[in-house]
Structures are given as structure tokens and as C-alpha cells.
N, C-alpha and C positions, 0 to 999 in steps of 0.2 A: 920458375918460384917453385918451391916447395910448397906441396898441400898442405903439410901440417902447421906448416906457420899464418896460412891463411886463415886455414879453419881452425878457432880455439875453443870450438863445441868440445863436450863428452866424446869419445867416442865409441858413442853406445850409437848403432848402425839402426835401431830401428826407432832411430830420433825422423821427425820428417825433414825437420831444418838439419839436419845433416847429411842428407841424403841428398836434399836441395842444391847445398851449395857444392857438394864434389859433381853433380852432375852437370850443375852451372859450368863449373870449372872444364869440365871435358866438354861440353859442345861446342862453350868459348874459344878450344883449343890453349889454354892457357898453363896445362898440364896433360901428359900423354897418357894415355888409357896404360901404359908400360908401367909408369911411374906412379900412377894412382895404386895401381894394384899391388904395388912393390909397397910404398910408405905405409898405405892403411891395411895391408894384410885384407882385403877383400877380393874375393873370387872374380874372374872372370862372368862367368853366369850371374851373379849378383849385381855384377854392375850393367848389364845389358838386362837386367829387372828392372833395376833404378830406371836407367835411359826409358823403357818402354813405359815405365809408369809416368816418369815425367812429364815423354809426350801425348800420353792420352790428357793428362792432366790439361797440356796446354792447349789441344786441339778441342778439350772439351764442348767448348762455347760453339763451333763449328761441326759438330756432331752432333744433334742431339739424340740423345737414344733412342731407339724406335719402340714402338708401343704396341708392340707384339703380343710381350710379354702380359702389359698390361689388359689388352685385349681378351686375351685367353685368361687370365685372372680374374676378370668381368662375367665371360663370358661360363665360367665354371660357376663361379659365383650366382648370377643368374640362375644357372641349372639347378643347383641346389635350393635358392630360393622357391623356385618351382615348384621341385618336389615337397618343399618343407609346407607350402599351401596348397599343393595336390593333396597330400596328405591329412592336414586341418581341415579342406573342405568337405572329404569323404567321413571324416571322423563326427563332422557337423550334421554330415545325410545320415550317417548309421544313428545318429540321436534325435532326429527329425522322424525317422522312420518308425524306431521306437515308441513315440511320444505320441505320430496318429493312430500306431498299434494302441496304446494305453486308452488313448479315447474313442475308436472305435470301441473297445469291446469295455468301456463306460456307458459311453451310451446303449449297447447290445446288450445291459445290465438293468441298465436303470429302465428300459422299453419291457424287460418281461416281468421287471419287479410291479411299475407301477402303471402297465397296459394301457399306455399311450405310445403316438408317434412323436420320435423326436425329429428324425430324420426327413430333411426334404423331399418329400414325393416330386419327381423326375419330369417334364413335360412343361406346355406350356400350360400359361392360367388363362382363365374361358372367360 
């Protein structure tokens, strides 16, 4: 059986359908490896790569991808999110310190000008 007669696709080796047909012929042993290499002018290395990709595609459902990459990515995302949250909290704390200082200064100035105690005195009531 000739490979070129079975595959009537354009000989663009980048199309997935072409590769799929060639590898299926090769795996079903309808065409020998040497026949594929000579008739289609494909290197042995590219045939092996196509075969490996085909095998990975066929067995993909039986071997799910590991979630290690996702975990590492989410951990890194969480670390950056926590760093951002820490920076925002520190900025809010700085603002509140400045606000408290401004209020203290305003109360001190008001007590001096009007000569009345504004702050509550500490200690228990009688």
C-alpha cells in the first residue's frame, strides 16, 4: 500500500490531520517505517516525535495532569496577594497615625486658645 495514495491531503507536515493519518498507518502496520520515510521525505526524528505526540494524545485521559504546577502557581499568587494586602494595611496604618496626630494637635491648640479642658480625665467616676 502506498502512503501517498492513501493520504490525499496537502503535504503540509504542520497540519495535524496529515500527521494523524501517517501515524495511524504506521501504528496499524499498514505501511513500514522505511516506506513512510522515503515516500514522504520525513526524517526519522520527526516521525518519532509525531508518534510520541500521538501516544500522549491517545493516553491523555488515563493520565491526568499533575496539579503541582497549579499549586505552585496559586501559592505564588497567594504570596503576592498577601504582600499587596500587607502593603495596603501598612499604608492605612500610616494614614491613621497621621490623622490621630492631627487630632491631638488640634485638641491641644483648642485647649490653649479657649482655656477649657477638652480631653477626658482618666480615672473612675465618683
